[in-house]
C-alpha positions in Angstrom: -13.7 -23.5 -32.6 -16.2 -22.1 -30.1 -15.3 -19.1 -27.7 -14.7 -21.3 -24.6 -12.3 -23.8 -26.4 -10.6 -20.7 -28.0 -10.0 -19.1 -24.5 -8.9 -22.4 -22.9 -6.5 -23.1 -26.0 -4.9 -19.5 -25.6 -4.4 -20.3 -21.8 -3.0 -23.6 -22.1 -0.3 -22.2 -24.6 0.4 -19.1 -22.4 4.0 -18.6 -21.7 5.1 -19.3 -18.1 7.7 -17.2 -16.1 9.0 -18.0 -12.6 9.4 -15.5 -9.9 11.5 -17.2 -7.3 9.6 -20.4 -6.5 6.3 -19.5 -8.2 5.1 -19.9 -11.7 3.2 -17.2 -13.2 1.2 -17.5 -16.7 1.4 -14.6 -19.0 -1.7 -14.0 -21.1 -2.8 -10.9 -23.0 -6.3 -10.8 -21.4 -4.5 -10.7 -17.9 -1.2 -8.9 -18.6 -1.6 -7.2 -21.9 1.2 -9.3 -23.4 2.0 -10.9 -25.5 -0.4 -9.5 -28.3 -4.0 -9.9 -27.9 -5.5 -11.8 -30.6 -8.9 -10.1 -31.5 -10.4 -13.5 -31.7 -9.6 -14.2 -28.1 -11.0 -10.8 -27.0 -14.2 -11.4 -29.0 -14.5 -14.8 -27.5 -14.1 -13.3 -23.8 -16.6 -10.5 -24.8 -19.1 -13.2 -26.0 -18.8 -15.4 -23.1 -19.2 -12.5 -20.8 -22.3 -11.4 -22.5 -23.6 -14.6 -22.1 -22.9 -15.1 -18.4 -24.9 -12.1 -17.0 -28.4 -10.8 -17.4 -27.5 -7.5 -18.5 -31.1 -6.3 -18.4 -30.6 -6.0 -14.7 -27.5 -3.9 -14.8 -27.0 -0.1 -14.6 -23.1 0.1 -14.7 -20.2 -2.1 -15.6 -17.2 -1.7 -13.4 -13.8 -2.8 -14.6 -10.4 -2.8 -12.8 -7.3 -1.0 -14.0 -5.2 -2.1 -16.1 -6.8 -5.0 -17.9 -10.4 -3.9 -17.0 -10.3 -1.4 -19.9 -10.0 -3.8 -22.8 -12.3 -6.3 -21.2 -15.1 -4.1 -20.3 -15.1 -1.6 -23.3 -16.4 -4.3 -25.9 -19.1 -5.4 -23.4 -20.3 -1.8 -23.0 -20.4 -1.3 -26.8 -22.4 -4.3 -27.3 -24.9 -3.9 -24.2 -25.2 -0.2 -24.3 -24.5 0.0 -20.5 -22.0 2.6 -19.4 -18.8 1.7 -17.7 -16.2 3.0 -15.3 -12.9 1.8 -14.1 -11.4 1.4 -10.6 -8.3 3.5 -11.0 -4.9 3.6 -9.4 -4.8 7.4 -10.0 -6.6 10.0 -7.6 -8.5 12.6 -9.4 -10.1 14.3 -6.4 -13.6 14.4 -8.0 -16.7 14.9 -6.1 -17.9 11.4 -4.4 -14.6 9.9 -5.2 -14.2 6.6 -2.9 -10.7 5.5 -2.0 -10.0 1.8 -1.9 -7.2 0.3 0.2 -6.0 -2.4 -2.1 -3.9 -5.1 -0.6 -3.4 -8.5 -2.3 -0.8 -11.1 -2.1 1.4 -9.4 -4.4 0.7 -5.7 -4.1 -0.3 -2.8 -1.8 -1.8 0.5 -2.7 -4.7 2.7 -3.2 -7.4 2.5 -5.9 -10.3 5.0 -6.7 -13.8 4.9 -7.7 -15.6 7.7 -9.2 -19.2 8.2 -10.7 -20.9 5.3 -9.0 -24.4 6.3 -7.7 -26.2 5.0 -4.8 -28.7 2.3 -6.0 -27.2 1.6 -9.3 -26.9 -2.1 -9.9 -23.2 -3.2 -10.8 -21.6 -5.8 -12.9 -17.9 -6.2 -12.1 -15.6 -7.7 -14.8 -12.1 -8.9 -13.9 -9.2 -10.4 -15.6 -7.9 -12.9 -13.0 -8.6 -13.8 -9.5 -6.1 -15.7 -7.4 -6.3 -14.6 -3.6 -9.4 -12.5 -4.0 -7.6 -9.4 -2.4 -8.3 -6.9 -5.1 -11.9 -7.8 -5.6 -12.8 -7.7 -1.9 -11.3 -4.3 -1.5 -13.4 -3.3 -4.7 -16.6 -4.7 -3.3 -15.9 -2.9 0.0 -15.4 0.3 -2.1 -18.6 0.0 -4.1 -20.6 -0.6 -0.7 -19.4 2.9 0.4 -21.2 4.4 -2.9 -24.5 2.8 -1.9 -24.5 0.8 -5.2 -25.2 -2.9 -5.2 -23.1 -5.3 -6.9 -25.3 -8.0 -8.7 -22.6 -9.9 -10.6 -18.9 -10.4 -10.6 -17.5 -12.2 -13.6 -13.7 -13.2 -13.7 -12.1 -14.5 -16.8 -9.5 -16.8 -15.1 -9.8 -18.2 -11.8 -6.6 -19.6 -10.3 -6.6 -20.5 -6.5 -9.0 -20.2 -3.7 -10.1 -16.4 -3.9 -13.3 -17.1 -5.8 -14.6 -19.6 -3.2 -13.4 -17.3 -0.3 -15.3 -14.2 -2.0 -18.6 -16.4 -2.6 -18.6 -17.5 1.3 -17.9 -13.8 2.2 -20.5 -12.3 -0.1 -23.3 -14.7 -0.7 -25.7 -12.1 -2.1 -23.4 -11.6 -5.2 -23.3 -13.8 -8.0 -19.6 -14.6 -8.5 -18.4 -16.7 -11.5 -15.5 -17.3 -13.5 -15.2 -18.4 -17.4 -12.1 -20.6 -16.8 -10.4 -22.1 -13.8 -7.1 -23.2 -13.9 -4.0 -24.3 -11.8 -0.2 -24.5 -12.4 2.0 -27.4 -12.5 5.4 -26.2 -12.7 5.7 -25.1 -16.4 2.2 -26.3 -17.4 -1.2 -24.8 -17.1 -4.0 -27.1 -16.4 -7.6 -26.2 -17.2 -9.8 -27.6 -14.4 -13.4 -27.1 -16.1 
């Protein structure tokens, strides 16, 4: 089975829980549970490496928490350093505060060690409303760095199209697009 089919199969078989009237899929790439099969992580890593021209990237940016396991193997394979947008303030020189406001949460995030002029690739686990990524994009702009690519593992909802229309200068793609139909996960691409 090739990488994309392995990822798709793992998503279709993911458990679904209901929060009120809204179904959520629970997947190890997006939630850290159930346990992450190394073959699925390897598939996501392979697909991510194929999706971006890494020779043009200076820094990989992941977003806490799932950005940690997603970006680490990509950094190791490409040799490109990584940083994580964190939910904890460290007070380091040059730290940028991001006001995060999504459809389901509010709070601050913090960027550290991003230099002016650096070319950034952001890797994110899931995008639905686009709120988190919009906040991170605006935070990176404050550093003077340039986001070249954003790669989202799972696209759900209209957030990716909204971000593409607001930031046409950034290459924004997803590996898999899905929608929920009750307790069923439907892969769209």
